[in-house]
N, C-alpha and C positions, 0 to 999 in steps of 0.2 A: 035095485036100482042099478048095481054095477054090471050085472048081466044084460039090462036093458041099453045101457049106453054103448056096451060091447056088441051088441047086436044091431044097434043104429050104425056103429062105425063100420062093421062088416057090411052092412048093407050098402052104405055109402061107398065102399072101397069097390064092392061088386059092380054097382052102377056105373063108377067111374071107368073100372076096366072094360065093362060092355061099351060105354060110350066110346072109349079110346080104340076099341076094336072095330067098332062101328065106322069110326071116321077113317081108320086106316085101310079098312077093307074099301071104303068109298075112293080113298086116294088111289088104291091100287086099280079099282077100275077106271078111274080118271087117267091114270098113267097109260094103260093099255089103250083106251079110246083116243087118247090124243096122240099116242105113237103111231096109231093106224092112219091118222090125218096126216101128220107131219111126213110119214114115209112116202106119201103120195104127190107130195109138193116137189117142184123142179128144184135143182139145185143151182146156186151162183154165188158169187162172193159179195161180201157186204155184211153190215152189222144186223140186218133183218132178213131173213129168208138165205142166210148164207153161212158164216162160221158158227154161230151159236147153235143153230139147226143142225149142223153136221156133227159139233161137238156133243150135243143132247143125243142124238141118235146113236153115235159111235160109243160112247160112255155107257149107254144102256145096253150096248152090243146088239144094237137093232138095225144097223146100217148095212145094207146089201153090199157085198163085195163090188159088184159091177157100179153102184152108185157111189162107193168110195173112189173107184179108179176115175170114174166120171167126173167128180169133183176135184181130184188130184190133177186131172188135166185142166180143168177150168182154172185153178188155181195158178197153174204154171202159164197159162194163156194169158192171164190177169196180170201176172208179174211181168211177163214179156211185154206187155202193152204198156206197162209204166216205164220199164226200162231203167229202173233203179233199185237198189236194195231198201231206200227209203219208199215205202208206199204212199207216204203223205208227207208234206214237208213240215207240218206243224203238229199231226196228230200221230204219236208213235203208237196209239192203241190198234192202228191199222195193221202194223207189223205184229204184236202182241197177238191180237185175235187171230191172225192167220197162222200165226206159229202154233197155237193152241189146237186149231183144227186140224192143221197137218200132221202134229203129234199125236192127237188122238187117233189117228189112222195108222200110226206107225211109219209115217213118212219124215223124212229129214229136212227141215226147214231152212238148213244150212246150205242146200244145194236146190233151190229152185229156179229153174232155167239159168242156172249158173250164178245165181244170186244168194248171198247169205242174208236171210231175213233176220237172224239174230244179232248181226253186226252193227246196226243202228241203236240197239239197245244198250251198248257199250258207251255211248255218248250221253252222258248224264245231263247236259245242256239240253240236247235234243228232247230227251223223254220229259224233262220236267217243263217243257214249254206248254204241256197239256196240264199241268197242275199235279195234284196228288193222285189222280186218277190215272194219269199216264205213268207215274212212278210205280204205283200198286200192280198194274196189269203188266210192266215190264219186268218187275221182278216174278211174279207169277208164271210168266211165260218163259223166262231164262231157267227157273227152277222145275217146270213142268218134266223136264227130262234131264235135268242138271246140266244143262248147256253151258260150255265153258264162258266165263266172263273176264274181261281184262281190266288192267288198272284199278283194280279193288272197287269196280262199279257196283258190285253185287252187295258188297257192304255199305256203299254209298246209298243205294236204293233202300236198303234195310233201314239204315239210318234216318233216312228221309221220311219213311212211313212212321216210325217211331217219334220223330220231332213233331209230326202232324197231328199227334193224339192230343185230343181236347183234355181239359182238366176232369170233365165229367165222364172219361174213359172211352168217349166215342170219337168218331171222326166225321167230318162233313165238307162239302164243297165250301161252305161259309165257315170262316174262321170262328165264327162266334156261336155256330149252331151244329150239334151233332146230328147225324141221321142214321137209320139202320141200314141202308143202303151201302154208304161208303165205309160203315163200321164192319159189315159183312165182309166187304171186299178186303179191307185191311186185314181183318183176322186171317182170311184165306192167305194172304201174302206171307203172313208171319208164321203159319201154322208149321212149315218144315223146321224152323229154328226153335220153337219153343222148348223142346226137350234139352237143348244143352246150353241155351243163353238165357240166364236169370232176368235180364232186362227186358228180352221178348216175352219171357213167361210171364212176368208181372204186367205188362201191356195188354197181353192176350187176356189175363185174368181180368184186368179192369174194362176191357172192351165187352167180355160177355157179361160182366156186372152191368154195364150200360146197357145192354140188350134185355137182360133179365129185368131191369129198372124200367124199362118201357112196358113191359107186362104188367108189373105190380101197380105201377101209375095208372093204367088204362083199364084194369080190371080183365086183361087178358088179351092176348093178339087179336081174338076174334071181333073185339069191339074197339080195336085202335084204328083210327081212320088213316094213320100215317103208313100204315102197313099195306101197301099194295101188292100185286102178285109180284113184281119185280124186286121189291124191297124184301118181301117174305123169301123170295128165293135164294137172295144172296145171304140172309141169315140161316137159313136151312143148309147151304152149302158150307158156310162158314163153321157152324157148330158142328157138322159131320166131320169136317177137315180137322177139328181139333178132338174128334173122338167122342162129343158130345151128343146124346140121343135128344133130338128136340121133341119127341113124343113121350117120353118118360122121364126126363130130367125135372126134379121138382121146381126148378127155376123157372122152367119153361111150360109149367102145367098150371093151369087156373080152373077150379071147377071142373076137372076133366077135359078141358078144352086147351088146345094147342096151336101152335102156328098153322097146323094143316087146316084145322077149322077155317082160320083166316083166309088161306089160299083157295080152299073149296068154294068159298063165298063167291068167288069170281068166275066160277065154272060156267061156260056156256058151250053150245055144241061146237065139237071140234078142237076145244082148247080154253081159253080164259081170256077175259075181258081186261081191260086196265083200269075201269072203274065200275063201281057197285051198279048193276042194272044196264052197264054198257054192252056194247057189240064185241065180237071177237076181234081180238088185237094179236097181230102177229107177234110183236116183241114180248108182251107179256106170256103169249103161250110157250115160245120158246124157252124163256127164262124158268117159268114154273114148271116146265117139263125136264129140264135139266136139274133142276132142285128136286124133284121126284126121283129121278135116275140116281142122282147123288145119295139120296137117302136109301134108295135100294141097295146100291154098292156098299154102303155103310152097313146095313143089316147082313149082308152076305160076306163081311169081313174082307171087301176088296179095297184097292187104293182109293183115295179121294178123288173127286171129279177130275181136279186138274193135276194130280199125280200120274203122269203117264209113263212111269216107270215099268208099268206092268205090259205095255205094248211097243215101248221104244227100245228096241234091241241094239240102236247105236249107241245109247246112253254112254258116255265116258267122261272121265273127270280129268281136267287139266291140273293136276296136282301141283306142278311144278311152275305154274303159271305163265309159261313162255308163249300162250295163244296157239299152241300145236299140242296134237295128241300123240304121243309116242310111247314107246317102252318105257322110258324114264319115267313116265307117271305111276306105272306099277311099282318101279323102284322106289319112288317116292313114299307111295302108300306103304311099302314094306319098312321103310326107315322110320316113318310115323308110328307105325304099329310097334316096332322094337324099341324106339327111343322113349316114346311119349305116352302110347296107350291112352290112360284115363286123363293125363295132363294136357292133352292136346287144346290149344286154344281155340276159340270159337269159329274163326275163317277156315283154320286147319280141318277140324272135325267135320264141318258142314260140307268141304270139298271131298273129305276122305270117305264119308259115310254113303258111299256109291249105292248100296242097296236099302238105303232109308230105313235102317231098322233103329236107328237111334244110338248107335255105338260104331266104333271102329274094331274090325276084327279081320281075321284071315279071309272071311268071306267076301270082304270089299277087294282084297288083292287078288283074289282068284277070278272075280267077275271082271275086274279091270283086264287081267291077262287074257281071259276066254274073249272078251269082246276085242281086244287089240289084234288077237290072232285070227279073227273071223273076217 
């Protein structure tokens, strides 16, 4: 009898592994076919067909250099036409989105047609006009290349994200209802801080538990109606940013099914639909694609989707908080290393961990000095 149960268990595990492999192969094929379609589209600025499209292709390392140059010029012309560092008077996400796209190309958003696109994100009142989504994306944008923030706004943004967490561990636009979309975004924003901030680590754990609970309550993401491609994309990006494999972590696998099963249900020619049985949708396609790119980066051991430190050679840290980048910043890093080491408080350590390896050491000082000299 014992042998029988062992054989049944082994067969179940084998079938589960086979199913997971089949789904992953299907996801890989979908990634390739979607990339081929997206690469043929004309580039422009905007939330659809613009920044998210560029981000996905750039982070998948599939954006042609000529196309990257073309988009950069389009962005410059767009900012010139606005004539302000604030691209929208109420929606700070317009700035955050363009910062992420340009950073993914290795361009510096602090000098676009003479305008510093990161500057408006230092105004918390402006950022919070758009609610929690504005706050979340401002933090993600500032952190994508460790751009300097003034007057403690980085901590203010992080505190606001933490304060917006619901009692069930999730986040949502509705103060009474959590959803996987906003929860995924919030977890992305917090991911750089979890290694050395206990409060953030606990909040992230509760957020992950909320996402896992959705699967458990619904019998798997593949049967959860609330997970559309856009929501599923945010969950995948968030989990990979936190170092969690959504295809193998037992909290996110049910009967061999994963969130990739859910994503692929919306597959249509050229990309993805927003609703089951629906037609091709550009927004759904762009977000699903960059989620697949994020997972491929995760499997390859590369930086997370919105961690651009692998391409931002201009990344510097304003360690002394004076709003300028000078040799004194390297000196401050050296002092922190010598005097505090593991006793660094959270803001110091966040700013000092220039190479994003979760600790402060001579490598951060060396990187800062090299970048200052370049």
